[in-house]
C-alpha positions as CSV (number, residue, x, y, z in Angstrom):
1,M,45.4,118.6,121.7
2,A,46.7,115.2,120.7
3,L,49.6,113.7,122.5
4,T,52.0,111.7,120.5
5,A,54.0,109.0,122.0
6,G,57.7,108.7,121.3
7,P,59.2,105.6,119.7
8,S,58.1,102.4,121.2
9,Q,60.5,100.2,123.2
10,E,60.6,97.8,120.2
11,D,61.6,100.7,117.9
12,R,64.3,101.9,120.3
13,A,65.6,98.3,120.6
14,A,65.7,97.9,116.8
15,E,67.5,101.3,116.4
16,A,70.0,100.3,119.1
17,K,70.6,97.0,117.3
18,A,71.1,98.7,114.0
19,N,73.6,101.2,115.6
20,Y,75.5,98.4,117.3
21,D,75.6,96.3,114.1
22,A,76.9,99.3,112.1
23,C,79.5,100.1,114.7
24,E,80.5,96.4,115.0
25,S,80.9,96.0,111.3
26,G,82.9,99.3,111.1
27,V,85.4,98.7,113.9
28,G,84.7,95.2,115.2
29,E,87.6,93.5,113.4
30,M,90.0,96.2,114.7
31,I,88.7,95.8,118.3
32,D,89.0,92.0,118.0
33,A,92.6,92.4,116.9
34,T,93.4,94.7,119.8
35,R,91.7,92.2,122.1
36,A,94.0,89.5,120.7
37,I,97.1,91.7,121.6
38,D,95.5,92.2,125.1
39,S,95.3,88.4,125.5
40,G,98.8,87.9,124.1
41,V,100.5,90.2,126.6
42,Q,98.7,88.4,129.4
43,V,100.5,85.2,128.4
44,V,103.8,85.0,130.1
45,T,105.4,83.1,127.1
46,V,104.5,85.7,124.4
47,T,107.5,86.3,122.3
48,L,108.5,89.5,120.5
49,T,107.8,87.9,117.2
50,N,104.3,86.8,118.3
51,Y,103.6,90.3,119.7
52,Q,104.8,91.9,116.5
53,D,102.5,89.7,114.5
54,L,99.5,90.6,116.7
55,V,100.3,94.3,116.4
56,S,100.7,94.0,112.7
57,E,97.3,92.3,112.4
58,A,95.6,95.0,114.5
59,S,97.3,97.7,112.4
60,I,96.0,96.1,109.2
61,A,92.5,95.9,110.7
62,D,92.7,99.6,111.7
63,G,93.7,100.5,108.1
64,V,90.3,99.4,106.8
65,V,88.3,101.5,109.3
66,S,86.8,104.6,107.8
67,S,86.5,106.8,110.9
68,A,84.8,109.5,108.8
69,A,81.9,107.2,108.1
70,L,81.4,106.2,111.8
71,D,78.4,107.3,113.8
72,P,79.5,109.7,116.6
73,A,78.8,107.1,119.3
74,C,80.9,104.6,117.4
75,N,83.6,107.1,116.9
76,D,84.2,107.1,120.7
77,V,84.6,103.3,120.6
78,Y,87.1,103.6,117.7
79,V,89.1,106.4,119.4
80,A,89.5,104.2,122.5
81,A,90.5,101.2,120.5
82,R,92.8,103.3,118.3
83,S,94.5,104.8,121.3
84,A,95.1,101.3,122.7
85,L,96.6,100.2,119.4
86,D,98.9,103.3,119.5
87,L,100.1,102.2,122.9
88,Y,100.7,98.7,121.7
89,V,102.7,99.9,118.7
90,S,104.8,102.2,121.0
91,A,105.4,99.3,123.4
92,E,106.4,97.1,120.4
93,E,109.0,99.6,119.3
94,E,110.4,99.8,122.8
95,W,110.5,96.0,123.1
96,S,112.3,95.7,119.8
97,T,114.9,98.3,121.0
98,C,115.2,96.5,124.3
99,N,115.6,93.2,122.6
100,D,118.6,94.6,120.6
101,D,120.2,95.9,123.8
102,Y,122.3,93.4,125.7
103,Y,121.8,95.3,129.0
104,C,118.0,95.7,128.7
105,D,115.8,93.6,130.9
106,L,112.2,93.4,129.7
107,E,111.1,92.1,133.1
108,S,112.2,95.4,134.7
109,D,110.9,97.6,131.9
110,T,108.0,99.2,133.6
111,E,107.3,101.6,130.8
112,I,106.3,98.8,128.4
113,R,104.2,97.1,131.0
114,S,102.6,100.5,131.9
115,K,101.7,101.0,128.2
116,W,100.2,97.5,128.1
117,S,98.1,98.2,131.2
118,D,96.9,101.5,129.8
119,A,96.0,99.9,126.5
120,M,94.1,97.1,128.3
121,D,92.1,99.9,130.1
122,L,91.3,101.5,126.7
123,I,90.2,98.2,125.3
124,A,87.8,97.8,128.2
125,E,86.6,101.3,127.5
126,A,86.0,100.5,123.8
127,N,84.2,97.2,124.8
128,A,82.0,99.1,127.3
129,G,81.2,101.8,124.7
130,L,80.3,99.2,122.1
131,E,78.0,97.5,124.6
132,A,76.4,100.8,125.5
133,I,75.5,101.3,121.9
134,R,73.6,98.0,122.0
135,Q,71.3,99.3,124.8
136,P,68.1,101.0,123.6
137,A,67.6,104.6,124.6
138,S,65.1,105.0,127.5
139,G,62.0,107.0,127.2
140,G,58.3,107.1,126.1
141,G,56.3,104.3,124.5
């Protein structure tokens, strides 16, 4: 009876790199754009116009993602990033409405800030998922 070893560590590393590269090329631009929003909302001086520009850029980057072509592991990364973008879009709509309302105070609008916080958590989840794809599977060899 012959025993066959599984893929070598080198093979697993090469496969992980290929999976990471494919995922990064599929959703990387969109994730980078959502990271830019994340960075923008952490800057106290971000304006509504700047924020709208960042959300628009992320939406455009999302428009070129073909979720049907993504590997299942990468799909989880995309879903987290896409969910973050949805929260950023919703917050942008609320901020625009607030900006048009004389009595609205953005500093006290906890719903917008809560959406930003939840979106930041989702971006961290997408980043962690992308990094996890980079790690080779353990086992044999």
